[in-house]
C-alpha positions in Angstrom: -4.2 -8.0 -23.3 -6.4 -6.9 -20.6 -5.7 -5.6 -17.7 -7.1 -7.4 -14.6 -9.5 -5.6 -12.7 -8.7 -7.4 -9.3 -5.9 -5.7 -7.4 -4.1 -6.3 -4.3 -1.6 -4.2 -2.0 1.9 -5.4 -2.4 2.1 -7.2 1.5 -1.0 -8.6 1.4 -0.2 -10.5 -2.3 3.5 -11.3 -0.6 1.5 -12.6 2.3 -0.9 -14.6 0.1 2.1 -16.1 -2.1 4.2 -17.2 1.3 1.1 -18.9 2.6 0.0 -20.6 -0.6 3.7 -21.6 -1.3 4.1 -23.0 2.6 0.3 -24.8 2.0 1.7 -26.0 -1.5 4.9 -27.6 0.1 3.4 -29.4 3.2 0.8 -31.0 0.9 3.1 -32.4 -1.3 4.9 -33.8 1.6 2.1 -35.2 3.4 0.5 -36.5 0.2 3.5 -38.3 -1.0 5.0 -36.5 -3.5 8.2 -35.8 -2.2 10.1 -35.1 -5.7 7.4 -32.0 -5.8 7.9 -30.6 -2.3 11.6 -28.6 -2.8 10.7 -27.5 -6.2 7.9 -25.8 -5.0 9.5 -24.4 -2.1 12.6 -23.2 -4.1 9.8 -21.7 -6.7 7.5 -20.4 -4.3 10.4 -18.8 -1.9 12.9 -17.9 -3.6 11.7 -17.1 -7.3 7.9 -16.1 -6.9 8.4 -13.8 -3.6 11.4 -11.8 -4.4 10.3 -11.2 -7.6 6.7 -10.1 -6.7 8.5 -8.1 -3.8 10.9 -6.5 -6.3 8.8 -5.8 -9.3 5.3 -5.3 -7.6 4.7 -1.8 -9.2 4.9 -3.1 -12.5 2.6 -6.5 -12.3 -0.8 -5.6 -13.2 -2.3 -7.4 -10.2 -0.5 -5.2 -7.7 -2.2 -2.0 -6.7 0.1 1.2 -7.9 1.2 2.7 -4.3 1.9 5.9 -5.4 -1.9 6.6 -7.0 -3.2 9.7 -5.9 -6.3 9.2 -4.8 -5.0 6.5 -1.8 -2.4 9.0 -1.5 -4.8 11.6 -0.5 -7.3 9.2 1.7 -3.8 8.2 3.8 -3.0 11.5 4.1 -6.3 12.8 5.5 -6.9 9.9 7.4 -3.0 10.1 9.1 -3.8 13.6 10.9 -7.2 15.1 10.6 -5.9 17.9 12.4 -3.6 19.0 9.7 -6.3 18.6 7.1 -8.5 21.2 9.2 -5.5 23.6 9.1 -5.2 23.4 5.6 -8.4 23.6 4.7 -8.8 27.0 7.2 -5.3 28.4 5.3 -7.0 28.1 1.9 -10.0 30.0 3.1 -12.5 27.0 2.9 -13.5 27.6 6.6 -14.1 30.5 8.0 -12.4 31.0 11.7 -15.4 30.1 13.6 -15.8 27.1 11.9 -12.3 26.3 12.1 -12.5 26.8 15.7 -15.8 24.5 16.3 -14.3 21.8 14.3 -11.2 21.6 16.0 -13.0 21.7 19.3 -15.0 18.7 18.3 -12.3 17.0 16.5 -10.2 16.9 19.6 -13.1 15.6 21.9 -13.9 12.6 19.6 -9.9 12.2 19.7 -9.6 12.0 23.5 -12.4 9.5 23.4 -11.0 7.5 20.5 -7.7 7.6 21.9 -8.2 6.2 25.9 -4.7 4.0 26.4 -3.0 5.4 23.7 0.0 7.0 23.4 0.2 10.0 25.7 2.7 12.2 24.1 0.1 12.2 21.0 -2.7 13.2 23.2 -0.3 16.1 24.8 0.9 17.6 21.3 -3.2 17.4 20.4 -3.6 19.6 23.4 -1.1 21.8 22.3 -2.0 22.5 18.8 -5.6 23.3 20.4 -4.0 26.0 22.9 -1.5 27.4 19.8 -5.2 27.9 17.6 
């Protein structure tokens, strides 16, 4: 059996299935196919959606959440200061380069975080002061 090349995030797939189930249920009700309406509703919301939610990782169409590459990208995107620190700790960056990049990163975050959580901004300032 050939594996599907198209893969979806589990939440996205659940959303699409829910919308399709609701749409088909409404379509059958409006089109005069009342005998199919309860069957589609039950099949979609009580069988298909819960099965995808429970067994999503084992389905070939669902993207694996524990994929190493996507997990690394998410962690690096979550906190760039931590990524910078780990690169400095591993010796990839010199002290001067680390300071320069940290300063530039904090300047760009200040511009991007206008109106963001003030507690996060304070924690970023503390990181800069520690270094």
